[in-house]
C-alpha positions as CSV (number, residue, x, y, z in Angstrom):
1,M,245.4,255.0,59.7
2,M,243.9,257.1,62.4
3,F,242.6,260.6,62.0
4,L,241.8,263.6,64.2
5,V,239.4,266.0,62.6
6,D,239.8,269.6,63.7
7,E,236.9,271.9,64.6
8,S,237.6,274.0,61.5
9,A,236.8,271.0,59.2
10,D,233.3,269.6,58.6
11,A,232.5,267.2,61.5
12,R,230.6,264.9,59.1
13,I,234.0,263.8,57.7
14,V,234.4,261.7,60.8
15,A,231.4,259.6,59.9
16,H,232.6,259.2,56.4
17,L,236.1,258.0,57.6
18,I,234.5,255.6,60.1
19,A,232.3,254.2,57.3
20,L,235.4,253.5,55.3
21,G,236.9,251.6,58.2
22,Y,239.2,254.2,59.6
23,D,239.6,255.2,63.2
24,A,238.5,258.8,63.3
25,I,237.6,261.2,66.0
26,L,236.5,264.8,66.2
27,V,238.8,266.9,68.4
28,A,235.9,268.9,70.0
29,R,234.2,265.6,71.1
30,S,237.3,263.8,72.3
31,H,239.3,266.7,73.8
32,G,236.8,269.5,74.3
33,P,235.9,272.5,72.1
34,G,238.2,275.4,71.7
35,L,241.5,273.6,72.1
36,A,244.4,275.7,71.0
37,D,246.0,274.8,67.7
38,E,249.3,273.9,69.4
39,K,247.5,271.4,71.7
40,V,245.5,270.0,68.8
41,L,248.6,269.2,66.9
42,A,250.3,267.8,70.0
43,V,247.3,265.5,70.7
44,A,247.3,264.3,67.1
45,H,251.0,263.6,67.3
46,A,250.8,261.9,70.6
47,E,248.0,259.6,69.5
48,G,249.6,259.0,66.0
49,R,246.7,260.5,64.2
50,A,246.8,262.5,61.0
51,L,245.1,265.8,61.5
52,I,242.4,267.0,59.0
53,T,241.9,270.7,59.1
54,D,240.8,273.8,57.2
55,D,243.0,276.0,59.4
56,R,246.1,277.4,57.8
57,D,247.7,278.1,61.1
58,F,248.9,274.5,61.2
59,G,251.3,275.3,58.4
60,E,252.9,277.9,60.6
61,L,253.2,275.4,63.5
62,V,254.7,272.6,61.3
63,F,257.0,274.6,59.0
64,R,258.1,277.7,61.0
65,Q,257.9,276.4,64.5
66,Q,259.0,272.8,63.5
67,R,256.3,271.2,65.7
68,P,256.2,267.4,65.4
69,H,253.1,265.9,63.8
70,A,251.8,262.6,62.5
71,G,250.5,264.1,59.3
72,V,248.3,267.0,58.4
73,I,245.7,267.1,55.6
74,F,245.0,270.8,55.0
75,F,241.9,271.5,53.0
76,R,242.3,274.7,51.1
77,L,239.1,274.5,49.1
78,G,236.9,277.1,47.6
79,T,233.8,275.2,48.7
80,T,232.2,274.0,51.9
81,V,230.0,271.5,50.1
82,L,230.4,268.2,51.9
83,A,230.3,266.0,48.7
84,D,233.2,268.0,47.3
85,R,235.3,267.7,50.4
86,I,234.6,264.0,50.6
87,E,235.6,263.5,47.0
88,R,238.9,265.3,47.6
89,L,239.5,263.4,50.8
90,N,238.8,260.1,49.0
91,H,241.3,261.1,46.3
92,V,244.0,261.7,48.9
93,L,243.2,258.4,50.7
94,T,243.4,256.5,47.4
95,H,246.4,258.2,45.7
96,Y,248.5,259.4,48.7
97,A,247.9,256.6,51.2
98,D,251.6,256.1,51.7
99,Q,252.2,259.8,52.4
100,L,249.6,260.6,55.0
101,D,252.3,261.2,57.6
102,Q,253.3,264.3,55.6
103,F,251.8,267.8,55.4
104,I,249.3,267.5,52.5
105,V,247.6,270.6,51.0
106,V,244.4,269.8,49.1
107,T,242.9,272.3,46.7
108,D,240.1,272.0,44.2
109,R,242.5,271.0,41.5
110,R,245.6,269.5,43.0
111,V,247.3,267.9,46.0
112,R,250.7,269.0,47.2
113,V,252.8,266.9,49.6
114,R,255.3,269.0,51.6
């Protein structure tokens, strides 16, 4: 699986994913900072990468505007502590590996696949 990590998410997630053996890149490094959300989603789709983000605007793009995607992992957490984010991401990678091409909402207590 390949991932594109949005500017809104913690950039250190990239290093964690790479350490696990995944192909992961940070959008700001690979495509420049300040890229519009529509373009971020289009890049992720074109490259076949699941997008990891904290930005709720991607829900609007995917569900209301019906923009194509290769998967979105939307962190809706009450914490910015990296260890908590990594723990929730690891949970998703372990328990939802076959659904990473969907829109996944990750909260402190649950995961919803839409």
